[in-house]
NUDREN-199740 format. One line per 8 residues: number of its first residue (from 1); their letters; for each residue x, y, z of N, C-alpha, C. Coordinates in steps of 0.1 Angstrom, whole numbers, plus 5000, padded with zeros to 4 digits. Atoms other than C-alpha are relative to their C-alpha. Example, Ala and Ser with C-alpha at 12.3 -4.5 7.8 and 13.67 -1.06 7.14 Angstrom:
BEGIN
1> as> 5009 4988 5000 5123 4955 5078 5009 5012 5000 | 4991 4989 5000 5137 4989 5071 4992 5011 5008
***
This chain:
BEGIN
1> mpvdttsa> 5010 5002 5011 2131 2783 1342 4990 4989 5005 | 5010 5011 4997 2099 2762 1347 5004 4987 4994 | 4996 5013 5005 2104 2725 1342 4992 4996 4988 | 5008 5004 5011 2077 2724 1316 5003 5009 4987 | 4996 4991 5011 2095 2748 1292 4999 4992 4987 | 4999 5008 5013 2101 2720 1266 4986 4996 4996 | 5013 5004 5005 2065 2708 1266 4992 5012 4996 | 5007 4988 5004 2052 2743 1264 5004 5005 4986
9> llswyavd> 4996 4997 5013 2073 2750 1234 4996 4991 4990 | 5005 5010 5010 2064 2718 1217 4985 5002 4997 | 5014 4998 5001 2027 2725 1223 4997 5012 4991 | 5001 4988 5008 2031 2760 1208 5004 4997 4985 | 4995 5003 5013 2050 2746 1178 4990 4992 4992 | 5010 5009 5006 2023 2720 1171 4989 5008 4993 | 5010 4991 5006 1999 2749 1164 5005 5011 4991 | 4995 4988 5006 2020 2778 1153 5012 4999 4992
17> kralpwra> 4988 5002 5008 2049 2763 1134 4999 5007 4986 | 5000 4994 5014 2059 2780 1101 4998 4989 4990 | 5002 5009 5012 2048 2763 1069 5012 5003 4991 | 4988 4998 5008 2082 2759 1051 5000 4988 4990 | 5001 5010 5011 2086 2740 1018 5009 4987 5003 | 4991 5011 4998 2113 2717 1032 4996 4991 5012 | 5005 5007 4988 2093 2706 1063 4990 4989 4996 | 5011 5010 5002 2072 2674 1064 4988 5006 5006
25> sgsetadp> 5012 4995 4995 2036 2681 1070 4991 4988 5005 | 5008 5011 4995 2011 2660 1090 5008 4988 5005 | 4993 5013 4996 2022 2624 1094 5012 4997 4991 | 4989 5003 5010 2048 2626 1066 5014 4999 5008 | 4987 5001 4994 2084 2617 1074 5009 5009 4992 | 4991 4991 5006 2110 2643 1067 5009 4994 4990 | 4991 5005 5011 2130 2638 1035 5014 5005 5003 | 4987 4996 4996 2167 2638 1045 5007 5009 4989
33> yrvwlsei> 4995 4992 5010 2176 2652 1011 4996 5015 5001 | 5006 4987 4999 2153 2682 1015 5005 5007 5012 | 4995 4994 4988 2164 2688 1050 5014 5004 4999 | 4986 4997 5002 2200 2687 1041 5002 5012 4990 | 4999 4989 5010 2195 2710 1010 4996 5013 5007 | 5004 4988 4993 2176 2735 1031 5009 5005 5010 | 4990 4995 4990 2201 2736 1059 5012 5006 4994 | 4988 4994 5007 2230 2742 1035 4996 5014 4995
41> mlqqttva> 5004 4987 5006 2210 2770 1018 4998 5010 5011 | 5003 4990 4989 2200 2786 1051 5012 5005 5008 | 4988 4995 4993 2235 2790 1064 5003 5014 4996 | 4998 4986 5002 2239 2827 1068 4991 5007 4989 | 5009 4995 5010 2209 2833 1045 4986 4999 5006 | 5013 5000 4995 2173 2842 1053 4991 4990 4994 | 5010 5009 5005 2143 2820 1049 4994 5005 4987 | 5007 4993 5012 2127 2845 1025 5009 4999 4988
49> avkpyfaa> 4991 5000 5011 2158 2845 1003 5002 4985 4995 | 4998 5014 5004 2161 2807 1003 4988 4993 4993 | 5012 5007 5005 2125 2797 0994 5000 4999 4985 | 5000 5002 5015 2127 2804 0956 5011 4992 4995 | 4989 5009 5004 2161 2788 0954 4997 4986 5003 | 5004 5014 4996 2149 2757 0972 4990 4995 4990 | 5010 5004 5010 2119 2755 0949 5006 4997 4987 | 4993 5002 5013 2141 2758 0918 5009 4988 5000
57> ftarwptv> 4991 5012 4999 2167 2733 0930 4992 4987 5000 | 5007 5012 4998 2142 2707 0940 4991 4996 4988 | 5006 5002 5013 2123 2711 0907 5009 4995 4990 | 4990 5004 5010 2154 2707 0887 5008 4988 5004 | 4993 5011 4995 2172 2682 0909 4992 4994 5012 | 5009 5004 4989 2145 2664 0930 5006 4990 5009 | 4994 5010 4991 2168 2638 0945 5015 5002 5001 | 4986 4999 4999 2203 2635 0957 5008 4994 4989
65> ealaeade> 4994 5006 5012 2211 2612 0928 5000 5010 4988 | 5001 4990 5011 2199 2639 0903 5010 5011 5002 | 4990 4990 4997 2221 2665 0920 5014 4995 4998 | 4986 5006 5001 2251 2642 0921 5004 4999 4985 | 4997 5002 5014 2248 2638 0883 5000 5014 4993 | 5001 4987 5007 2244 2676 0876 5014 5005 4996 | 4988 4993 5004 2269 2697 0858 5004 5010 5010 | 4996 4991 4989 2289 2717 0883 4997 5015 4996
73> aavmsawa> 5003 4986 5004 2286 2749 0863 4986 5004 5001 | 5014 4998 4999 2249 2745 0861 4995 5003 5015 | 5004 4998 4986 2246 2742 0899 5005 5013 5005 | 4994 4987 4995 2269 2772 0905 4992 5011 4994 | 5008 4990 5006 2248 2792 0881 4986 5001 5007 | 5012 5000 4993 2216 2782 0898 5001 5005 5014 | 4998 4995 4986 2231 2791 0932 5003 5016 5000 | 4996 4986 5000 2241 2826 0920 4990 5009 5007
81> glgyyara> 5009 4991 4992 2227 2853 0943 4999 4996 5014 | 5001 5004 4986 2227 2832 0974 5012 5003 5008 | 4988 4997 4993 2263 2840 0982 5007 4988 5007 | 4992 5011 4994 2289 2820 1001 5001 4988 4991 | 5000 5010 5011 2297 2800 0970 5007 4987 5003 | 4994 5013 4996 2318 2774 0988 4989 4990 5003 | 5011 5009 4997 2285 2760 0999 4995 4993 4988 | 5005 5006 5013 2275 2753 0963 5010 4989 4996
89> rnliacar> 4990 5010 5004 2308 2735 0956 4999 4988 5009 | 5001 5011 4990 2304 2715 0988 4987 4992 4998 | 5013 5006 5003 2267 2708 0978 5002 4988 4990 | 4997 5009 5010 2279 2690 0947 5008 4988 5005 | 4991 5010 4994 2307 2672 0965 4993 4990 5010 | 5007 5008 4990 2284 2660 0993 4990 4991 4993 | 5010 5009 5007 2257 2647 0969 5007 4989 4993 | 4992 5011 5006 2283 2627 0950 5005 4990 5010
97> tvvrehgg> 4995 5009 4990 2297 2613 0982 4989 4992 5006 | 5011 5007 4995 2263 2603 0995 4996 4989 4990 | 5004 5011 5010 2256 2584 0962 5011 4990 4999 | 4989 5010 5002 2291 2569 0959 5003 4992 5012 | 4996 5007 4988 2297 2559 0995 4988 4995 5009 | 5011 5004 4991 2262 2556 1010 4988 4995 4991 | 5011 5005 5008 2241 2543 0981 4988 5009 4998 | 5010 4990 5002 2222 2575 0978 4991 5003 5012
105> efpgdeaa> 5007 4998 4987 2210 2574 1014 5008 5008 5010 | 4992 4992 4990 2221 2600 1039 5001 4992 5013 | 4999 5007 4987 2235 2585 1071 4992 5007 5010 | 5009 4994 4990 2214 2591 1102 5007 5005 5013 | 4993 4996 4987 2240 2597 1129 5010 5011 4998 | 4992 4988 5002 2260 2628 1135 5014 4998 4996 | 4986 5003 5003 2294 2612 1134 5002 4998 4985 | 4999 5003 5014 2288 2599 1099 4997 5012 4991
113> llklpgvg> 5004 4988 5008 2271 2631 1087 5012 5010 5000 | 4989 4991 4999 2301 2651 1099 5011 4997 4990 | 4990 5004 5010 2323 2632 1074 4996 5005 4986 | 5004 4995 5013 2303 2646 1045 5005 5014 4997 | 4995 4986 5004 2317 2676 1025 4990 5011 5004 | 5008 4988 4997 2303 2709 1038 4990 4998 5011 | 5009 5002 4988 2285 2694 1068 5007 5002 5013 | 4994 4997 4987 2295 2709 1101 4991 4996 5011
121> aytaaaia> 5007 5005 4988 2283 2704 1136 4986 5004 5000 | 5014 4996 5000 2251 2724 1133 4992 4992 4990 | 5007 5006 5011 2241 2709 1100 4998 4985 5003 | 5001 5014 4997 2248 2673 1111 4990 4998 5011 | 5010 5001 4989 2228 2678 1143 4986 5002 4995 | 5013 4997 5005 2199 2693 1124 4995 4989 4991 | 5005 5011 5008 2197 2665 1099 4997 4988 5008 | 5003 5012 4991 2200 2638 1126 4987 5002 5007
129> aiafgrra> 5012 4998 4991 2173 2654 1147 4987 5001 4991 | 5013 4997 5008 2148 2666 1120 4997 4989 4990 | 5003 5010 5011 2152 2639 1093 5000 4986 5006 | 4999 5013 4995 2160 2609 1115 4995 4998 5014 | 5005 5002 4987 2145 2616 1149 5010 4997 5011 | 4990 5003 4989 2178 2613 1168 5000 5012 5009 | 4998 4989 4991 2184 2633 1199 5014 5007 4996 | 4988 4992 5003 2209 2660 1188 4998 5014 5004
137> vvvdgnve> 5001 4986 4995 2216 2695 1201 5002 5009 4988 | 5000 4992 5012 2208 2719 1173 5000 5015 5004 | 4998 4986 4996 2221 2754 1177 5004 5009 4989 | 4996 4990 5010 2219 2782 1151 4998 5014 5007 | 5001 4986 4995 2217 2820 1155 4987 5003 5008 | 5013 4998 4993 2180 2820 1164 5000 4993 5014 | 5000 5008 4988 2185 2793 1190 5009 5007 5011 | 4991 4993 4991 2215 2811 1205 4993 5012 5007
145> rvvarlfa> 5007 4988 4995 2194 2843 1209 4989 4996 5011 | 5010 5005 4991 2165 2824 1226 5006 4995 5013 | 4993 5006 4988 2188 2805 1250 5006 5011 5008 | 4993 4989 4993 2208 2837 1258 4990 5008 5008 | 5010 4993 4993 2176 2854 1268 4993 4992 5011 | 5006 5008 4989 2160 2825 1287 5008 5000 5012 | 4992 5001 4989 2190 2823 1309 5008 5013 5003 | 4992 4987 4998 2203 2859 1307 5015 4998 5001
153> vsepmpga> 4986 5003 5000 2237 2848 1297 5008 5012 4998 | 4994 4987 5000 2260 2877 1304 5014 5000 4992 | 4987 5000 5007 2292 2865 1286 4997 5005 4985 | 5002 4995 5014 2296 2883 1252 5003 4989 4990 | 4997 5008 5011 2295 2865 1219 5013 5004 4993 | 5003 5014 5002 2312 2846 1204 5004 4991 5011 | 4995 5008 4989 2328 2834 1236 4989 4993 5008 | 5011 5006 4993 2294 2825 1250 4995 4987 4993
161> kpklralm> 5006 5011 5008 2287 2799 1223 5001 4986 5008 | 5000 5013 4994 2299 2768 1243 4990 4999 5012 | 5009 5000 4989 2278 2778 1273 4986 4999 4994 | 5014 5001 5006 2247 2784 1251 4997 4986 4995 | 5002 5013 5005 2252 2750 1235 4997 4990 5012 | 5002 5008 4988 2255 2734 1270 4985 5002 5005 | 5014 4997 4995 2222 2751 1280 4990 4994 4991 | 5009 5007 5009 2205 2739 1249 5000 4985 5001
169> drltperd> 4999 5015 4998 2217 2704 1256 4991 4997 5012 | 5009 5002 4988 2199 2707 1290 4985 5000 4996 | 5014 4999 5004 2167 2717 1273 4995 4989 4990 | 5004 5009 5011 2167 2692 1244 4994 4987 5006 | 5006 5012 4995 2143 2663 1251 5006 4987 4993 | 4995 5013 5006 2152 2626 1244 4991 4997 4988 | 5009 5002 5011 2121 2624 1221 4996 5013 4994 | 5005 4988 5007 2109 2649 1196 5011 5011 4999
177> agdfaqam> 4989 4990 5001 2144 2666 1194 4999 5008 4988 | 5002 4992 5012 2137 2676 1158 4990 5010 5001 | 5010 4990 4998 2105 2693 1166 5004 5011 5010 | 4996 4990 4990 2120 2710 1196 5010 5009 4994 | 4991 4991 5006 2149 2723 1176 4993 5010 4990 | 5007 4992 5009 2126 2736 1149 4991 5010 5008 | 5008 4991 4992 2104 2751 1176 5008 5012 5005 | 4991 4990 4995 2133 2770 1191 5004 5010 4988
185> mdlgatic> 4996 4991 5011 2143 2783 1156 4988 5008 4996 | 5012 4993 5003 2107 2793 1149 4997 5011 5010 | 5002 4990 4990 2105 2811 1182 5009 5012 4998 | 4991 4989 5002 2136 2831 1175 4997 5008 4987 | 5003 4993 5013 2125 2839 1139 4987 5008 5000 | 5013 4993 5001 2090 2850 1147 4996 5008 5012 | 5004 4993 4988 2087 2861 1183 5012 5006 5008 | 4988 4995 4992 2121 2863 1201 5010 5006 4990
193> tprspdcg> 4992 4994 5011 2135 2885 1173 5011 5009 5006 | 4989 4992 4995 2167 2905 1176 4995 5014 5005 | 5005 4987 4995 2147 2938 1179 4985 4998 5003 | 5014 5000 4996 2113 2943 1196 4994 4986 5001 | 5006 5014 4999 2107 2907 1207 4986 5002 5006 | 5014 5000 4996 2070 2900 1212 4998 4991 5012 | 5001 5008 4989 2072 2887 1247 4986 4996 5004 | 5014 5003 4997 2034 2889 1251 4995 4987 4994
201> rcpvasgc> 5005 5012 5007 2030 2860 1226 5009 4988 5003 | 4990 5011 4999 2060 2839 1238 4995 4989 5009 | 5005 5011 4992 2050 2805 1251 5009 4997 5013 | 4992 5003 4988 2079 2804 1276 5004 5013 5007 | 4997 4987 4994 2079 2841 1287 5001 4999 5015 | 5000 5000 4985 2072 2832 1323 5013 4995 5006 | 4987 5005 4995 2106 2815 1326 5012 5007 4994 | 4989 4993 5007 2127 2840 1306 5006 5010 5010
209> aaraegrp> 4993 4992 4991 2153 2856 1328 5002 5014 4994 | 4998 4986 5006 2159 2885 1303 4987 5008 5001 | 5013 4993 4999 2122 2893 1303 4998 5005 5014 | 5002 4996 4986 2122 2893 1341 5009 5012 5003 | 4991 4988 4999 2151 2919 1339 4994 5012 4994 | 5006 4989 5007 2130 2940 1316 5008 5005 4988 | 4992 4996 5011 2156 2941 1289 5004 4988 4991 | 4997 5012 5008 2154 2911 1265 5010 5004 4988
217> eaypvkap> 4992 4997 5011 2171 2930 1237 5015 5002 5003 | 4986 5000 4996 2203 2932 1257 5007 4987 4998 | 4994 5014 5002 2209 2895 1250 4997 4995 4986 | 4987 5004 4995 2228 2879 1235 5010 5013 5000 | 4991 4989 4999 2256 2903 1246 5010 4999 4989 | 4991 5000 5011 2277 2914 1217 5013 5006 5003 | 4987 4994 4999 2314 2920 1216 5001 5012 4991 | 4998 4988 5008 2326 2953 1202 5004 4996 4986
225> ktakpqre> 4997 5003 5014 2327 2952 1164 5013 5006 4996 | 4988 4995 5006 2359 2956 1145 4998 5003 4986 | 5002 4995 5014 2361 2974 1112 5005 4989 4990 | 4995 5009 5010 2364 2951 1082 5010 5006 4991 | 4990 4995 5010 2394 2955 1059 4993 5005 4987 | 5006 4995 5012 2387 2975 1028 5009 4996 4988 | 4992 5004 5012 2398 2962 0994 4994 5008 4988 | 5005 4994 5012 2395 2977 0959 5003 4991 4988
233> wtgywlrr> 4998 5008 5013 2390 2958 0926 4995 5009 4989 | 5006 4993 5013 2383 2969 0890 4993 4989 4992 | 5007 5009 5009 2357 2952 0869 4999 5005 4986 | 4999 4996 5014 2360 2953 0832 4988 4995 4992 | 5012 5003 5009 2329 2955 0809 5004 5002 4986 | 4996 4999 5014 2341 2947 0774 4989 4996 4991 | 5011 5003 5009 2314 2949 0748 5005 4998 4986 | 4998 5003 5014 2314 2935 0713 4986 5000 4994
241> ggevllvr> 5014 4999 5004 2282 2947 0697 4990 4999 5011 | 5009 5002 4989 2254 2934 0718 5004 4990 5010 | 4996 5010 4990 2275 2910 0738 5010 5006 5009 | 4990 4995 4990 2297 2914 0769 5009 4987 5003 | 4990 5011 4997 2328 2893 0778 4998 4996 5015 | 4999 5005 4986 2325 2871 0809 5011 4989 5001 | 4990 5010 4998 2351 2848 0824 4996 4991 5011 | 5002 5009 4990 2350 2818 0846 5011 5001 5011
249> rpprgllg> 4990 4998 4989 2367 2824 0880 5006 4986 5003 | 4994 5012 4997 2392 2798 0892 4991 4991 5009 | 5009 5009 4992 2375 2767 0908 5001 5001 5015 | 4998 4999 4986 2389 2774 0942 5002 5015 5004 | 4999 4986 4996 2388 2806 0962 4987 5007 5000 | 5012 4991 5000 2364 2835 0964 4992 4999 4987 | 5009 5001 5011 2334 2830 0941 5005 4990 4990 | 4994 5010 5009 2352 2800 0927 4990 4993 4990
257> gmlalpve> 5008 5007 5010 2338 2785 0895 4989 5008 4994 | 5011 4992 5005 2314 2814 0889 5003 5008 4988 | 4998 4991 5011 2309 2834 0857 5001 5014 5007 | 4997 4987 4994 2321 2870 0864 5005 5009 4989 | 4993 4990 5008 2333 2902 0848 5015 4998 5002 | 4986 5000 4997 2371 2902 0843 5004 5010 5010 | 4994 4990 4990 2391 2919 0871 5014 5004 4996 | 4987 4995 5006 2422 2922 0850 4996 5004 4986
265> ppavaewr> 5003 4996 5014 2422 2940 0816 5000 4989 4990 | 5001 5012 5009 2410 2914 0791 5005 5004 4986 | 4996 4996 5013 2421 2935 0761 5006 5014 5001 | 4995 4986 5002 2440 2966 0750 4988 5008 4994 | 5011 4992 5005 2412 2992 0746 4999 5013 5007 | 5002 4987 4994 2401 3027 0754 4990 4999 5012 | 5009 5002 4988 2387 3020 0789 4996 5014 5006 | 5005 4988 4993 2365 3046 0806 4992 4996 5012
273> evgaidhv> 5007 5003 4987 2352 3047 0841 4985 5004 4999 | 5014 4998 5001 2314 3043 0842 4993 5000 5014 | 5006 5000 4987 2308 3040 0879 5008 4991 5010 | 4994 5008 4990 2316 3021 0911 4989 4994 5009 | 5010 5007 4991 2298 2997 0935 5007 4996 5013 | 4995 5005 4987 2303 2988 0971 4993 4987 5003 | 5005 5013 4996 2299 2952 0984 5007 4996 5012 | 4994 5005 4987 2305 2936 1018 5000 4985 5000
281> fthfaltm> 4999 5014 4998 2318 2901 1020 5002 4997 5015 | 4999 5004 4985 2322 2881 1053 5012 5006 5006 | 4988 4996 4994 2357 2891 1059 5006 5014 4995 | 4995 4987 5004 2362 2924 1040 4989 5007 4992 | 5009 4991 5007 2344 2953 1024 5007 5004 4986 | 4994 4998 5013 2350 2959 0987 4993 5012 4992 | 5004 4990 5010 2348 2989 0963 5005 4996 4986 | 4996 5004 5014 2348 2979 0926 4997 5012 4991
289> tvlsaegd> 5001 4991 5011 2355 3005 0900 4996 4993 4987 | 5005 5007 5012 2337 2996 0867 5005 5008 4988 | 4995 4994 5013 2355 3003 0834 4993 4994 4988 | 5007 5005 5012 2338 2999 0800 5008 5004 4987 | 4993 4997 5013 2352 2997 0765 4993 4990 4989 | 5004 5009 5012 2344 2982 0730 5013 4993 4996 | 4989 5007 5004 2367 2955 0718 4998 4985 4998 | 5001 5015 5002 2374 2918 0713 5010 4993 5008
297> aegewwpv> 4990 5008 4992 2391 2891 0733 4995 4985 5000 | 5004 5014 4999 2391 2853 0738 4992 4999 5013 | 5008 5002 4988 2364 2842 0762 4986 4997 4997 | 5014 5004 5001 2327 2836 0768 4992 5013 4998 | 5008 4987 5003 2305 2863 0752 4985 4997 5003 | 5013 5002 4995 2271 2868 0767 4991 5012 4995 | 5009 4989 5005 2241 2888 0752 4997 5009 5012 | 5002 4990 4989 2238 2920 0772 4986 5000 5005
305> eriaeagl> 5014 4999 4996 2200 2919 0772 4996 4987 5009 | 5002 5012 4992 2203 2884 0789 5010 4998 5011 | 4990 5001 4990 2229 2892 0814 4995 4995 5013 | 5006 5005 4987 2205 2885 0843 4999 4985 5000 | 5000 5014 5001 2205 2849 0831 5013 4993 5002 | 4987 5005 5000 2242 2845 0834 5004 4994 5014 | 4997 5006 4987 2241 2836 0871 5012 5007 5007 | 4989 4993 4994 2266 2863 0881 4999 5001 5015
313> ptvfakaa> 5000 4997 4986 2275 2866 0918 4995 5014 5002 | 5006 4987 4998 2258 2896 0934 5010 5012 4998 | 4991 4988 5002 2289 2918 0934 5002 5003 4985 | 4998 4998 5015 2294 2913 0896 4987 5004 4994 | 5013 4996 5005 2256 2916 0890 4998 5015 5002 | 5001 4986 4997 2258 2950 0907 5009 5008 4990 | 4991 4993 5009 2288 2960 0885 4994 5000 4986 | 5006 5001 5014 2270 2948 0853 4989 5009 4999
321> avaaaa> 5011 4991 5000 2240 2968 0862 5004 5015 4998 | 4994 4987 5002 2261 2999 0865 5005 5002 4986 | 4994 4998 5014 2279 2993 0832 4989 5000 4989 | 5010 5000 5010 2248 2984 0813 4991 5012 4999 | 5008 4987 4999 2231 3016 0824 5008 5012 4995 | 4992 4989 5003 2260 3038 0815 4998 5004 4985
***
């Protein structure tokens, strides 16, 4: 690779960086709260999906102190649809830790950041670099793809991850590490995309080993996929006039603390099957059969016409849509 790869990328970023609501603009200093919140939301979630959630969260809870004081159920409801709900529980725990142990100020070094709930190696590095200007090696999926192509790394994922991080370490400058990390992410998101990378617009194309081979899409090398286990659930849609019964899932575990349809019969009733939905979680695929009945039971009753406001996780929102349309 040419030795000016870093400067070429920073020059490109200064002109062509994405305008994102959590980024500082002009001479502004990045707000650690907004950087942290965006990084948690962006874990395994697209920028397009995160933008409206980020806007809603920062309007409702504009500071870490405000989020620390928030009702947990309200935060979980506001998170509904983003998925990976452990992130939302950790979000609250982290905000409260920052207020309680750090006076409402995020620590600036990776070691201290790693002690916060829900903050892993990537997030700690991103906050340290972007919000505090520290030299930190920031590696997400976009960065892994760019580095794998720049160096034509032949080891398959995920085994190649340590090598990719070491290579990113070599590239990361002592100064402007935050801009460099964001430049790498932007390059992967807008030009060095998984399919049909636009090598003609790439600021570092001249030093890309994968491009020189003529097959950039071959990298990063993927290990053979294994089939996800298949599970089956039943969702129960119990109506009482214009209301439907919802339950609060246990605070820990899958979709913990979220409002949902019952997955065990909530009442003795004449249940009838009205449809089924498929949903894929990180570790398994699910088919949910949806049963409907009229009846009564103890629990939280929600107006059917306002079911979209209940903050149901996606899998239960799908089931509710099937039942409401039956």
